[in-house]
C-alpha positions in Angstrom: 22.5 -30.1 -12.7 25.0 -27.5 -12.1 25.1 -24.6 -10.2 25.9 -22.5 -14.0 22.9 -24.0 -15.5 20.8 -23.2 -12.6 22.0 -19.5 -12.4 21.5 -19.0 -16.2 17.8 -20.4 -16.1 17.4 -17.9 -13.5 18.8 -15.3 -15.2 16.5 -15.6 -17.8 13.1 -14.6 -15.8 13.6 -11.0 -15.3 14.3 -10.9 -19.0 11.0 -12.1 -19.7 9.2 -9.7 -16.7 8.9 -12.6 -14.2 10.5 -11.9 -10.8 9.0 -14.9 -9.0 8.7 -18.6 -9.5 6.9 -21.2 -7.9 9.0 -24.9 -7.4 6.9 -26.5 -10.5 8.5 -23.7 -12.5 11.8 -24.4 -11.2 11.1 -28.6 -12.1 9.9 -27.3 -15.8 12.7 -25.0 -16.1 15.6 -26.7 -15.2 14.5 -30.0 -16.4 15.4 -32.6 -13.8 13.4 -34.3 -10.8 11.6 -32.3 -8.1 14.9 -33.4 -5.4 17.4 -31.6 -7.8 15.5 -28.5 -8.1 15.5 -28.2 -4.4 19.0 -28.8 -4.4 19.5 -26.1 -7.0 17.3 -23.3 -5.2 18.9 -24.0 -2.3 22.2 -23.4 -3.6 20.7 -20.1 -5.1 19.6 -19.1 -1.7 22.4 -19.5 -0.2 24.0 -17.2 -2.7 21.4 -14.6 -2.2 20.3 -14.7 -5.8 16.4 -15.8 -4.4 14.2 -15.7 -1.3 11.3 -17.6 -0.2 8.5 -15.9 1.4 6.3 -19.2 1.4 7.2 -22.7 0.5 7.3 -23.2 -2.8 7.1 -19.8 -3.7 10.3 -18.2 -4.6 11.8 -14.2 -5.4 14.3 -13.3 -8.0 16.7 -11.1 -6.0 17.8 -8.1 -7.9 21.4 -6.8 -6.8 19.8 -4.0 -4.6 17.9 -6.1 -2.5 20.4 -9.1 -2.3 22.2 -7.5 1.1 18.7 -7.5 2.5 17.8 -10.7 1.3 14.3 -10.0 0.3 12.0 -7.6 -1.6 9.5 -5.0 0.1 6.7 -7.2 0.9 4.2 -4.7 -0.7 5.9 -5.8 -4.3 5.4 -9.7 -3.7 2.2 -9.8 -2.0 0.0 -10.0 -5.1 1.4 -12.9 -6.6 2.0 -14.5 -3.3 -1.7 -14.1 -2.5 -3.1 -14.7 -6.0 -1.0 -18.0 -6.5 -2.2 -18.9 -2.8 -5.6 -18.3 -4.4 -7.0 -15.8 -1.0 -8.5 -12.3 -1.5 -6.3 -9.8 0.5 -5.5 -6.1 0.9 -3.0 -3.7 2.4 -4.5 -2.1 5.6 -3.9 -0.3 8.8 -0.6 1.6 9.2 1.0 0.3 6.0 -2.5 1.8 4.0 -2.1 5.1 5.7 1.8 5.0 4.8 0.7 4.4 1.1 -2.1 7.2 1.1 0.7 9.5 2.4 -0.1 9.3 6.4 3.6 8.0 7.1 4.8 10.4 10.2 6.0 7.1 11.6 6.7 4.5 9.0 5.0 1.0 9.9 8.1 -1.7 11.0 5.4 -4.6 9.9 3.6 -4.9 6.6 -0.2 -5.2 7.7 -2.6 -7.4 5.5 -6.3 -8.1 5.7 -7.2 -11.5 4.7 -10.5 -13.8 5.3 -9.0 -15.9 7.7 -6.5 -16.5 9.7 -2.8 -16.9 8.4 0.3 -17.4 10.0 2.9 -14.3 9.9 5.3 -14.1 7.2 9.3 -13.4 8.3 11.9 -12.9 5.5 15.0 -11.3 7.3 14.2 -7.2 7.9 10.7 -7.8 6.1 7.4 -8.9 8.4 4.1 -9.5 7.7 1.3 -9.6 9.8 -2.1 -10.8 8.7 -5.8 -9.5 10.3 -8.4 -11.6 9.5 -11.7 -10.0 8.8 -15.0 -12.0 7.8 -16.3 -9.4 5.4 -13.1 -8.1 4.0 -14.4 -9.0 0.4 -16.6 -5.9 1.1 -14.0 -3.4 1.6 -13.6 -1.0 -0.9 -9.9 -1.1 -2.2 -7.7 0.8 -4.7 -5.1 -0.3 -7.0 -1.1 0.7 -6.7 1.5 0.0 -9.2 4.5 -2.2 -8.3 7.5 -3.4 -9.9 6.0 -7.1 -10.1 2.1 -5.7 -11.2 -0.1 -4.1 -8.7 -1.0 -4.7 -5.0 -4.9 -3.6 -3.3 -5.1 -1.0 -0.8 -7.7 -0.4 1.5 -9.0 3.1 0.8 -8.8 6.1 2.6 -12.0 6.1 4.3 -11.7 1.9 4.9 -8.1 2.7 6.4 -9.9 5.4 9.5 -12.3 3.0 10.2 -10.1 -0.2 10.4 -7.2 2.1 12.1 -9.8 2.7 15.2 -11.3 -0.7 14.9 -7.8 -2.3 15.4 -6.4 0.7 17.6 -4.2 -2.2 19.5 -2.4 -3.3 16.2 -1.6 0.2 15.3 0.3 1.9 18.7 -2.9 2.7 20.4 -5.2 5.6 19.7 -2.8 8.3 20.5 -0.7 7.3 17.7 -3.8 6.2 15.5 -5.5 9.8 16.2 -2.1 11.2 14.5 -1.9 9.1 11.7 -5.7 10.2 11.2 -4.6 14.0 11.3 -2.3 13.5 8.3 -4.8 10.9 6.5 -7.5 13.1 6.8 -7.0 15.1 3.6 -7.2 11.8 1.5 -10.5 10.8 2.6 -13.9 11.6 0.9 -16.7 12.5 3.1 -19.4 10.8 0.9 -17.0 7.2 1.0 -16.8 7.6 4.7 -20.3 8.0 5.2 -20.7 4.8 3.0 -18.1 3.1 4.9 -19.2 3.8 8.2 -22.8 2.4 7.7 -20.7 -0.5 6.5 -18.6 -1.0 9.6 -19.3 -1.7 13.2 -21.2 1.0 14.3 -18.5 1.0 17.4 -16.3 2.0 15.1 -17.8 4.9 13.7 -18.5 6.3 17.1 -15.0 5.9 17.9 -13.7 7.4 14.7 -16.4 10.5 14.8 -15.0 11.6 18.0 -11.1 11.2 17.3 -12.0 13.2 14.0 -13.5 15.9 16.3 -10.0 16.1 18.5 -8.1 16.3 15.4 -10.2 19.5 14.2 -11.9 17.5 11.4 -15.4 18.2 11.6 -16.6 17.8 8.4 -15.7 14.5 8.3 -16.7 13.7 11.8 -20.0 15.1 10.4 -20.2 12.7 7.7 -20.5 10.0 10.5 -23.1 11.3 12.7 -26.3 10.3 10.8 -25.4 6.9 10.8 -24.7 7.1 14.4 -27.5 8.5 15.4 -29.3 5.9 13.8 -27.7 2.7 15.1 -25.8 3.5 18.2 -28.8 2.1 20.8 -26.0 2.4 24.0 -22.6 4.1 24.8 -19.5 2.3 24.0 -15.9 2.5 25.5 -13.4 4.4 23.3 -11.2 1.7 24.7 -12.6 -1.7 25.1 -10.1 -3.3 27.7 -9.9 -0.1 29.9 -12.1 0.6 32.7 -15.4 2.6 32.1 -16.2 4.0 35.7 -16.3 7.2 36.2 -15.4 8.1 33.1 -16.6 11.2 31.2 -19.4 10.3 28.7 -19.6 12.3 24.9 -23.5 12.4 24.2 -23.1 13.5 20.8 -21.3 10.4 19.9 -22.5 8.0 22.8 -19.2 7.2 24.0 -17.6 6.6 27.2 -14.0 8.6 27.0 -12.2 6.0 29.0 -8.8 6.6 27.5 -6.6 9.8 27.3 -5.9 10.3 23.4 -3.0 12.7 22.7 -1.9 12.9 18.9 1.9 13.9 18.3 2.1 17.8 16.9 3.0 17.5 13.4 
């Protein structure tokens, strides 16, 4: 199998609308043994014509991405996760940025999955996976990408998860900054519905933080459920001491952290 024949086969894929392929596709397309296909793909990879975010799954690199050596993660995640047979959605800071809250662009792509999975590192592209056992119930939206589509948590679901996983999002002050940008995309009814599904502590923290960023109407959407479900006060920051901290009776919250969003 020559380098020219492998390159010729590779060039046929984008012409057919295919920007990714598996090792089985390569074996079938190149017409040799599996070992020969691996060797051919190794030569293509060294020439930065392909990249491999996961063993057995390969991306065709167009000229604009060859120097970087990777596609942006949001382009290849859907075909990769479908190939792996796992549900997913873009979440947290990544989802917030896709909804327009891009004050500080996330350095890593954040993806929620149903079970623990190792992160992906492909050149400058990094993907972190967050396991959430009930992720199948999270409302999502579909966005178009060059390779098809990608699933993204809705603005309401994103807001609650930002608070629930604040330690993965730069801390509470950074979350508050993102919420101030994301707020205009959040539907109050959708937020109330998602608040009822989320842990009540998330709704307590989010309601308090929405009031801090001048979003009383959104905060009010969460309050009936908090009143119904919050049996005890919860700390704003889980890992911080609570002794001598102020209490917010409205949200049944122990305010044991300073939250200072950036001025936009």
